C-alpha positions in Angstrom: -62.8 -98.5 24.8 -66.2 -97.7 26.2 -66.5 -96.8 29.9 -68.6 -95.0 32.4 -66.6 -92.8 34.6 -67.2 -90.0 37.0 -67.2 -86.7 35.0 -63.8 -85.5 36.2 -62.1 -88.8 35.8 -63.6 -89.2 32.4 -62.2 -85.8 31.4 -58.7 -86.9 32.5 -58.8 -90.2 30.7 -60.2 -88.6 27.6 -57.4 -86.1 27.5 -55.2 -89.1 27.3 -57.3 -90.9 24.9 -57.1 -87.8 23.0 -53.7 -88.4 22.0 -52.1 -90.4 19.6 -48.5 -89.9 19.3 -46.5 -88.7 16.6 -46.7 -88.8 13.0 -45.2 -88.4 9.6 -45.2 -87.1 6.3 -47.6 -87.5 3.6 -49.5 -84.4 2.7 -52.7 -82.7 1.6 -52.0 -83.2 -2.1 -51.6 -86.9 -1.6 -54.9 -86.9 0.3 -56.9 -85.0 -2.2 -59.8 -87.1 -3.4 -60.5 -88.0 -7.0 -64.1 -87.8 -8.1 -65.9 -90.9 -7.0 -69.4 -92.1 -6.5 -70.5 -92.8 -2.9 -69.4 -96.3 -2.7 -70.8 -97.4 0.7 -74.3 -96.1 0.2 -75.5 -98.1 -2.7 -73.3 -101.1 -2.4 -74.9 -104.2 -0.9 -73.1 -105.7 2.0 -72.6 -108.9 0.0 -70.2 -107.0 -2.3 -67.7 -106.6 0.6 -68.5 -109.5 2.8 -70.0 -112.2 0.7 -72.9 -112.4 3.1 -76.5 -112.3 1.8 -78.3 -109.1 2.4 -81.6 -109.3 4.1 -83.6 -106.7 2.3 -85.4 -104.0 4.3 -88.6 -102.6 3.1 -88.7 -99.6 5.4 -86.3 -97.0 6.7 -83.6 -98.3 8.9 -84.5 -98.8 12.6 -82.3 -100.1 15.4 -83.2 -103.6 16.3 -84.1 -104.7 19.8 -81.8 -106.5 22.2 -81.5 -110.3 21.7 -80.0 -110.9 25.1 -80.6 -109.3 28.5 -77.3 -110.0 30.2 -73.5 -110.2 29.5 -70.6 -112.3 30.8 -67.0 -111.1 31.0 -63.9 -113.2 30.8 -60.9 -111.3 32.0 -57.2 -111.3 31.1 -57.3 -113.7 28.2 -53.7 -114.3 26.9 -53.0 -113.4 23.3 -49.4 -114.5 22.5 -47.6 -112.5 19.8 -45.0 -114.0 17.4 -42.1 -112.7 19.5 -43.5 -114.3 22.7 -44.9 -111.1 24.2 -48.3 -111.8 25.9 -51.1 -109.3 25.4 -54.1 -109.4 27.8 -57.7 -109.0 26.8 -61.2 -108.9 28.3 -64.0 -110.7 26.4 -67.6 -109.7 26.9 -70.3 -112.0 25.4 -74.1 -112.2 25.7 -75.1 -114.4 28.6 -78.0 -116.7 29.4 -80.4 -116.2 32.2 -78.1 -118.4 34.3 -75.3 -115.9 33.7 -73.1 -118.2 31.5 -71.9 -117.0 28.0 -74.1 -118.2 25.1 -72.6 -121.0 23.0 -73.4 -119.3 19.7 -70.4 -118.3 17.6 -70.6 -114.5 17.2 -68.9 -111.7 15.2 -66.3 -110.0 17.4 -65.8 -106.2 17.9 -62.2 -105.4 19.0 -61.0 -102.3 20.8 -57.2 -101.9 21.4 -56.4 -99.4 24.1 -53.3 -97.9 25.7 -55.2 -96.6 28.8 -55.5 -99.8 30.8 -58.7 -101.8 30.2 -59.0 -102.5 33.9 -58.8 -98.9 34.9 -61.3 -97.9 32.3 -63.7 -100.7 33.0 -63.6 -99.9 36.8 -65.8 -96.9 36.1 -68.7 -99.0 35.0 -69.9 -98.3 31.5 -70.4 -94.7 30.3 -68.3 -94.0 27.4 -65.1 -92.2 27.1 -64.1 -93.5 23.8 -67.2 -94.5 22.1 -70.6 -96.2 22.8 -71.2 -98.6 25.6 -70.1 -102.0 24.2 -73.0 -103.7 25.9 -75.3 -102.2 23.3 -73.7 -104.4 20.5 -73.1 -107.4 22.8 -76.8 -107.6 23.7 -77.5 -107.6 19.9 -75.4 -110.6 19.1 -71.7 -109.4 19.1 -68.8 -110.3 21.3 -66.5 -107.4 22.5 -62.8 -108.0 22.9 -60.9 -105.2 24.6 -57.1 -105.5 24.5 -54.3 -103.6 26.3 -51.7 -102.6 23.7 -48.1 -103.9 24.1 -46.4 -102.3 27.1 -49.6 -100.8 28.6 -52.2 -101.9 31.1 -51.9 -105.6 31.8 -50.0 -106.6 28.7 -46.3 -107.4 28.5 -43.7 -105.6 26.4 -42.5 -102.1 26.2 -44.6 -99.3 24.9 -43.4 -97.4 21.8 -46.6 -95.7 20.7 -47.8 -96.7 17.2 -44.6 -98.4 16.3 -44.6 -100.9 13.4 -44.5 -103.6 16.0 -47.7 -102.3 17.6 -49.4 -102.3 14.2 -48.3 -105.9 13.6 -49.8 -106.7 17.1 -53.1 -105.2 16.1 -53.4 -107.3 13.0 -52.4 -110.4 14.9 -55.1 -109.7 17.5 -57.7 -109.6 14.7 -56.5 -112.8 13.2 -56.5 -114.5 16.6 -60.0 -113.4 17.4 -61.3 -114.6 14.1 -60.1 -118.2 14.9 -61.4 -118.5 18.5 -64.2 -121.0 19.3 -66.6 -118.2 20.4 -66.0 -116.3 17.1 -67.8 -116.8 13.8 -64.7 -115.5 12.0 -65.9 -112.0 11.3 -64.4 -109.0 13.1 -65.1 -105.3 13.4 -63.2 -102.6 15.4 -64.2 -99.6 17.4 -62.7 -96.9 19.6 -61.6 -93.3 19.6 -58.2 -91.5 19.2 -55.5 -94.0 20.1 -58.0 -96.8 19.6 -59.1 -95.3 16.3 -55.6 -95.1 15.0 -55.0 -98.7 16.0 -57.9 -99.6 13.8 -56.3 -97.9 10.8 -52.9 -99.6 11.4 -54.6 -103.0 11.8 -56.7 -102.6 8.7 -53.7 -101.6 6.6 -52.2 -105.0 7.3 -55.4 -106.6 6.0 -55.8 -109.4 8.6 -58.1 -112.2 7.7 -61.6 -111.8 9.2 -61.6 -107.9 9.5 -64.8 -106.7 7.8 -65.3 -103.1 8.9 -64.0 -100.4 11.3 -65.4 -97.4 13.1 -62.6 -95.0 14.1 -63.5 -91.9 16.1 -61.2 -88.8 16.0 -58.2 -90.6 14.4 -55.0 -88.9 13.2 -53.4 -88.9 9.8 -50.0 -87.2 10.1 -49.5 -86.7 13.8 -46.4 -84.6 13.5 -48.5 -81.9 11.7 -51.8 -82.8 13.3 -50.7 -82.5 17.0 -47.0 -83.0 17.9 -45.5 -79.9 16.3 -48.1 -77.7 14.7 -46.3 -75.3 12.5 -42.9 -76.4 13.8 -43.3 -75.7 17.5 -43.7 -78.4 20.1 -47.1 -79.3 21.6 -46.7 -78.9 25.4 -50.4 -78.8 26.2 -51.6 -82.3 25.3 -48.6 -84.5 24.5 -47.0 -84.5 28.0 -50.5 -85.0 29.5 -51.2 -88.0 27.2 -47.8 -89.7 27.6 -48.0 -89.2 31.4 -51.4 -90.9 31.4 -50.2 -93.9 29.5 -47.2 -94.2 31.7 -49.2 -93.8 34.9 -51.8 -96.4 34.0 -49.1 -98.7 32.8 -47.4 -98.9 36.2 -50.5 -100.0 38.0 -50.0 -103.7 39.0 -52.1 -105.9 36.7 -55.3 -107.4 38.2 -54.0 -110.9 37.6 -50.8 -110.2 39.6 -51.8 -112.3 42.7 -52.8 -115.3 40.6 -49.9 -115.0 38.2 -47.1 -113.2 40.1 -44.3 -114.0 37.6 -46.4 -112.7 34.7 -47.5 -109.7 36.7 -44.0 -108.7 37.7 -42.8 -109.1 34.1 -45.5 -106.8 32.8 -44.6 -104.1 35.4 -40.9 -104.2 34.7 -41.5 -104.0 31.0 -43.7 -100.9 31.5 -41.1 -99.2 33.7 -38.5 -99.9 31.0 -40.8 -98.3 28.4 -41.2 -95.2 30.5 -37.5 -94.8 31.1 -36.4 -95.9 27.6 -39.0 -94.3 25.4 -41.4 -91.8 27.0 -39.0 -89.6 29.0 -36.1 -89.5 26.4 -38.6 -88.7 23.6 -40.1 -85.7 25.4 -36.7 -84.4 26.5 -35.2 -84.7 23.0 -38.1 -82.9 21.5 -38.0 -79.9 23.9 -34.2 -79.7 23.6 -34.4 -79.5 19.8 -33.2 -83.0 19.1 -34.4 -85.3 16.3 -38.0 -85.7 17.7 -38.5 -81.9 17.2 -38.4 -82.5 13.4 -40.4 -84.7 11.0 -38.7 -87.8 9.8 -38.8 -91.7 9.8 -39.9 -91.9 13.5 -43.1 -90.0 12.7 -43.7 -91.6 9.3 -43.7 -95.0 10.9 -46.4 -93.8 13.4 -48.6 -92.0 10.9 -51.7 -93.7 9.5 -51.6 -91.6 6.3 -48.4 -93.5 5.2 -50.2 -96.8 5.1 -53.8 -95.7 4.5 -53.7 -96.8 0.9 -53.6 -100.4 2.2 -56.9 -100.0 4.1 -59.7 -101.7 2.1 -62.4 -102.4 4.6 -65.5 -100.1 5.0 -64.7 -97.3 7.4 -67.0 -94.9 9.3 -65.2 -91.8 10.7 -66.2 -89.4 13.4 -64.2 -86.1 13.6 -64.3 -82.8 15.4 -63.9 -79.2 14.3 -62.2 -78.4 17.6 -60.5 -81.8 17.9 -56.8 -82.6 18.2 -57.1 -84.3 14.9 -59.2 -81.6 13.2 -56.6 -81.6 10.4 -56.1 -85.4 10.1 -59.5 -87.0 10.2 -60.6 -85.3 6.9 -57.4 -86.4 5.2 -58.1 -90.0 6.1 -61.6 -89.6 4.7 -60.4 -88.1 1.5 -57.7 -90.7 0.9 -60.1 -93.6 1.5 -62.7 -92.0 -0.7 -60.2 -91.5 -3.5 -59.3 -95.2 -3.2 -63.0 -96.1 -3.5 -63.2 -97.6 -0.1 -66.7 -97.5 1.4 -66.4 -94.6 3.8 -68.5 -92.1 5.7 -67.6 -89.2 7.9 -69.5 -87.1 10.5 -67.5 -83.9 11.4 -69.1 -82.1 14.3 -68.5 -79.1 16.6 -66.6 -81.2 19.1 -63.3 -81.1 21.0 -61.4 -84.3 21.6 -63.2 -85.3 24.7 -66.6 -84.8 23.1 -65.5 -86.5 19.9 -64.2 -89.4 21.8 -67.3 -89.9 23.8 -69.5 -89.5 20.7 -72.4 -88.4 23.0 -73.5 -85.8 20.5 -73.2 -87.8 17.3 -77.0 -88.1 17.1 -77.2 -84.4 16.4 -76.1 -85.2 12.8 -79.4 -86.8 12.2 -78.6 -90.5 11.8 -79.1 -91.8 15.3 -76.8 -92.2 18.3 -73.3 -93.5 18.1 -74.3 -96.9 19.3 -77.1 -97.1 16.7 -74.7 -96.0 14.0 -72.2 -98.7 15.0 -75.0 -101.3 15.0 -76.1 -100.1 11.5 -72.6 -100.1 10.1 -71.6 -103.5 11.5 -74.9 -105.2 10.8 -74.6 -104.1 7.2 -71.0 -105.1 6.6 -70.7 -108.0 9.0 -74.1 -109.6 9.4 -75.4 -108.8 5.9 -78.4 -106.8 7.1 -79.3 -103.9 4.8 -78.3 -100.8 6.8 -79.9 -98.4 4.3 -76.5 -96.7 4.1 -77.5 -94.7 1.0 -79.5 -92.5 3.3 -76.2 -91.4 5.1 -74.3 -88.8 3.1 -70.6 -89.5 2.5 -69.8 -86.3 4.4 -72.0 -84.7 7.1 -70.5 -81.7 8.8 -71.6 -79.0 11.2 -71.6 -75.5 9.8 -70.4 -73.0 12.3 -72.4 -69.7 12.3 -75.6 -71.3 11.1 -75.9 -74.5 13.2 -76.9 -76.5 10.2 -75.7 -80.0 9.4 -74.5 -79.9 5.8 -74.5 -83.1 3.6 -72.0 -83.3 0.8 -70.5 -86.0 -1.5 -66.8 -84.9 -0.9 -64.7 -82.9 1.4 -63.6 -80.4 -1.2 -66.8 -80.5 -3.3 -67.3 -79.2 -6.8 -69.4 -76.2 -5.6 -66.4 -74.7 -3.9 -64.1 -72.0 -5.5 -61.1 -70.2 -4.2 -61.6 -66.6 -2.9 -58.6 -64.5 -1.9 -59.0 -61.6 0.6 -56.0 -59.3 1.1 -54.8 -57.7 4.4 -54.8 -54.0 4.0 -53.4 -51.1 5.9 -52.0 -51.2 9.5 -53.1 -52.9 12.7 -51.8 -52.6 16.2 -52.0 -54.3 19.5 -54.9 -53.1 21.7 -57.6 -53.3 19.1 -56.7 -51.2 16.1 -57.8 -53.3 13.2 -56.6 -53.2 9.6 -58.9 -54.2 6.7 -59.5 -57.4 4.8 -60.5 -56.6 1.2 -61.2 -58.2 -2.1 -59.8 -55.2 -4.1 -56.5 -53.3 -4.0 -54.9 -53.3 -0.5 -53.3 -50.3 1.2 -49.7 -50.5 2.2 -49.0 -51.0 5.8 -46.5 -52.3 8.4 -47.7 -53.8 11.7 -45.8 -55.3 14.5 -46.8 -58.5 16.3 -45.2 -58.4 19.8 -44.2 -61.6 21.6 -46.9 -61.6 24.3 -46.4 -64.9 26.1 -50.0 -65.1 27.4 -51.9 -64.9 24.2 -54.0 -68.0 23.7 -54.2 -68.7 27.4 -58.0 -68.6 27.8 -59.4 -69.4 24.3 -61.1 -72.1 22.4 -57.6 -73.0 21.2 -56.4 -73.6 24.7 -59.3 -75.9 25.3 -58.8 -77.7 22.0 -55.1 -78.4 22.6 -55.7 -79.8 26.1 -58.2 -82.2 24.6 -61.3 -80.4 25.9 -60.4 -80.8 29.5 -60.8 -77.1 30.5 -64.3 -76.9 29.0 -65.3 -80.1 30.8 -64.2 -78.7 34.2 -64.9 -74.9 33.6 -67.7 -75.0 31.2 -69.0 -71.4 31.6 -65.8 -69.5 31.0 -66.7 -66.8 28.4 -63.2 -66.7 26.9 -63.8 -70.2 25.5 -66.4 -68.8 23.2 -65.4 -65.1 22.8 -61.9 -64.2 21.6 -62.2 -60.4 21.8 -59.9 -60.1 24.8 -57.3 -62.4 23.5 -57.3 -60.5 20.1 -56.0 -57.4 21.9 -52.6 -59.1 22.2 -52.0 -59.2 18.5 -53.0 -57.9 15.1 -56.5 -58.1 13.5 -57.7 -57.4 10.0 -61.4 -57.3 9.3 -63.7 -57.2 6.4 -66.4 -54.5 6.3 -69.8 -55.8 7.6 -70.8 -58.3 5.0 -73.5 -57.5 2.6 -73.8 -61.2 1.7 -72.7 -64.2 3.8 -69.4 -65.9 3.2 -69.8 -69.7 3.4 -66.5 -71.7 3.4 -65.4 -75.3 3.9 -62.1 -77.1 4.2 -58.6 -75.7 4.9 -57.6 -72.1 4.7 -54.2 -70.7 3.6 -52.8 -67.5 5.2 -49.9 -66.0 3.3 -48.2 -63.3 5.4 -45.2 -61.2 4.3 -43.1 -60.9 7.4 -39.7 -60.0 8.8 -38.1 -60.2 12.2 -34.8 -59.1 13.9 -33.6 -62.7 14.1 -35.2 -64.0 10.9 -37.4 -66.4 12.9 -40.5 -66.1 15.0 -43.9 -67.7 15.4 -47.1 -66.9 13.6 -50.3 -68.0 15.3 -53.3 -67.3 13.1 -57.0 -67.4 13.8 -59.9 -67.1 11.4 -62.8 -65.5 13.2 -66.4 -64.2 13.0 -67.0 -60.8 14.5 -70.7 -60.2 15.4 -72.4 -56.8 15.3 -72.3 -56.8 19.1 -68.5 -57.3 19.1 -68.4 -60.9 20.1 -65.5 -62.7 18.4 -65.9 -66.4 17.6 -62.8 -68.3 16.7 -63.7 -70.6 13.8 -60.3 -72.2 13.2 -56.6 -71.6 13.5 -53.1 -72.4 12.2 -49.5 -71.9 13.2 -46.2 -71.5 11.4 -42.6 -70.9 12.5 -40.9 -68.5 10.0 -37.7 -70.6 9.8 -39.8 -73.6 8.7 -41.4 -71.6 5.8 -40.0 -73.9 3.1 -43.0 -74.9 0.9 -43.3 -78.3 -0.8 -45.5 -77.3 -3.7 -46.1 -80.9 -4.9 -47.5 -81.9 -1.5 -49.5 -78.7 -1.1 -53.1 -78.4 -2.2 -54.4 -75.9 -4.7 -57.9 -74.8 -5.7 -58.5 -72.8 -8.9 -54.7 -72.4 -9.1 -54.6 -70.8 -5.6 -52.7 -72.3 -2.6 -55.3 -73.6 -0.2 -53.4 -76.0 2.1 -49.6 -75.5 2.5 -47.3 -78.5 3.2 -44.0 -77.8 4.9 -41.2 -80.4 5.3 -40.3 -79.5 8.9 -36.9 -81.0 8.6 -33.6 -79.7 10.0 -32.2 -79.5 6.5 -35.0 -77.2 5.3 -35.1 -75.0 8.4 -33.6 -71.6 7.5 -33.8 -68.2 9.2 -34.4 -65.2 7.1 -31.5 -62.8 6.7 -32.1 -60.1 9.4 -34.7 -57.6 8.3 -35.5 -59.4 5.0 -39.2 -59.7 4.1 -40.5 -63.1 2.8 -43.8 -64.7 2.3 -44.8 -67.4 4.9 -47.7 -69.7 4.2 -49.6 -70.7 7.3 -51.7 -73.9 7.1 -55.0 -73.0 8.8 -56.8 -76.2 9.8 -60.0 -77.2 8.0 -63.5 -76.4 9.1 -67.0 -75.5 7.8 -68.5 -72.1 8.6 -70.7 -69.3 7.4 -70.0 -65.6 8.3 -73.5 -64.0 8.2 -74.6 -60.8 6.6 -73.8 -57.9 8.9 -70.9 -59.8 10.6 -67.2 -59.4 9.8 -64.6 -62.0 8.8 -61.4 -61.5 10.7 -57.8 -62.8 10.6 -56.0 -62.4 13.9 -52.2 -62.8 14.1 -50.3 -63.4 17.3 -46.8 -64.6 18.2 -47.8 -67.2 20.9 -50.5 -69.8 21.5 -50.3 -70.8 25.2 -50.5 -73.5 26.5 -50.5 -75.2 23.2 -47.1 -74.6 21.7 -43.5 -73.9 22.8 -40.3 -73.4 20.9 -37.6 -76.0 21.3 -35.2 -74.5 23.8 -32.5 -74.3 21.1 -34.8 -71.9 19.1 -36.5 -70.1 21.9 -34.5 -66.9 21.9 -34.7 -66.6 18.1 -38.4 -67.0 18.2 -39.1 -64.8 21.2 -39.1 -61.7 19.0 -41.5 -59.2 17.5 -42.6 -60.0 13.9 -43.5 -57.4 11.4 -46.4 -58.1 9.0 -46.5 -56.1 5.8 -49.4 -55.4 3.5 -50.1 -53.7 0.2 -49.4 -54.1 -3.5 -45.7 -54.9 -2.9 -46.4 -57.3 -0.1 -49.8 -59.0 -0.8 -50.5 -60.7 2.5 -53.8 -62.6 2.1 -56.0 -65.4 3.1 -57.5 -68.0 0.6 -60.8 -69.7 1.4 -62.7 -72.5 -0.4 -66.0 -70.6 -0.7 -69.3 -72.2 -1.5 -70.9 -70.7 -4.6 
């Protein structure tokens, strides 16, 4: 939903919006795109909607408002097939007298778990997208719906359950048939609201023509819930707490409809006691929610993404909670020849949810892009979509916006750099080389404060720290944090290294218990010593089992590892035995300039992001030895632009 809140309140809600929930299991290999032409760019709107396209003779420009005012109808009842009543607010253009216009309009739907009344109370700035009034004043209706078990809607919340996906499709079908609707529907919203769009579209409801998800997930288990096999304790508790807290606020219609209001409240309390609290406790205690499985697959958009057929515009963030997932959604849709675009910017979850900086990509503001997208696919106006690249991403290190036809484009090739020699805590760096590495043995101690004041800490609390403490230098300079682990650097580069996509770190390790945590950062070391974290990845040693069929390769080299993360595949190493562990380092786009160094940093903690399940804590709270050299070829593999 789109709302204007005070800055601190906005930050808190966004952290919540940030979340999704949990997710499943379909991996990078499945998401790898096949070669395809840019479908959305050159395809006239009529091809997807049947509507005539009004040809434009000049470059696309946003059209002016058609209406000066809006009218809101609150708490409309949308009854689901099991009798549960969802509640929605409808905003339509208004006449000078303040009454809604009588014209049937296309409808833009946003489904939220954060209580539409609470969000709307702030006024109108946007936490999860552009101000809806922008589209409403240009001839659309906006329908904002509280998801089942949240806000003012009845039922019990079970975050992205199949039932909730069914609800989302039912809401679309309902809206398409209302007397104020012309039968054509689009969807908007960030994070939870973006994921709801993907689940709705996968059910292919009648009337849905296009969607615009910001920062959506693909596989939330791997994206956010349990990165590398440890439990996210930075964002998930904050997010689930927010949904619960906003769900137990008495609905606004309670005085007029006391029976319905009381039922909604008791349903929400039941959801908190029967779903939210048990889920978090079981995960931390090492129960079933600590592992991937059917629960997460049901709640993961990537498992149903092949059923999404409507044009989709994605916004993702390089420091977002779903940094890993949004590109996978893009790739799968592109492989399936669905009209799709993606802008991938230098944003954390709060920034990506607001969309305030989307205009930096060069295509106009978020509101203008949404107008362009929906006007093209819903109203049949030529949006000149061919002038928007399929992929536009921000390149760290240069500040450029790069336009490409695919995520892993044909001009990328695999480059392997090997860890060489010995590193030590306190700043002694080993080498990162293209040739023969020197043998070495380096110990990563379990320092339980590493990660505490870093870009990673900001990322995995949804961007809240940076919103409140914007000027902390540790968010942009990792040199102090790197003292708590191992570092391996290239020599100052004679030529820049430009890379894009995921990175694989293969580390040959051992530990006294056969378990432990590897927290990996890929970094840029400037000549003045400043260390910029470009991206990161995490892996528990006992979860090192590699599924080669679901992993991604480039030029025969492993680029994106896929681990099952099941109880059956979790195995400790025999004490002292050395084994290779592949760490999936999340995707980005960056250049390390001439004279700078490329670094891999390895630590044993990432606080406040991750925590071992309590049943594994002692086994993972141990020093880990990283070995290098010809016998133990620890390395990183990058997709480097030629």
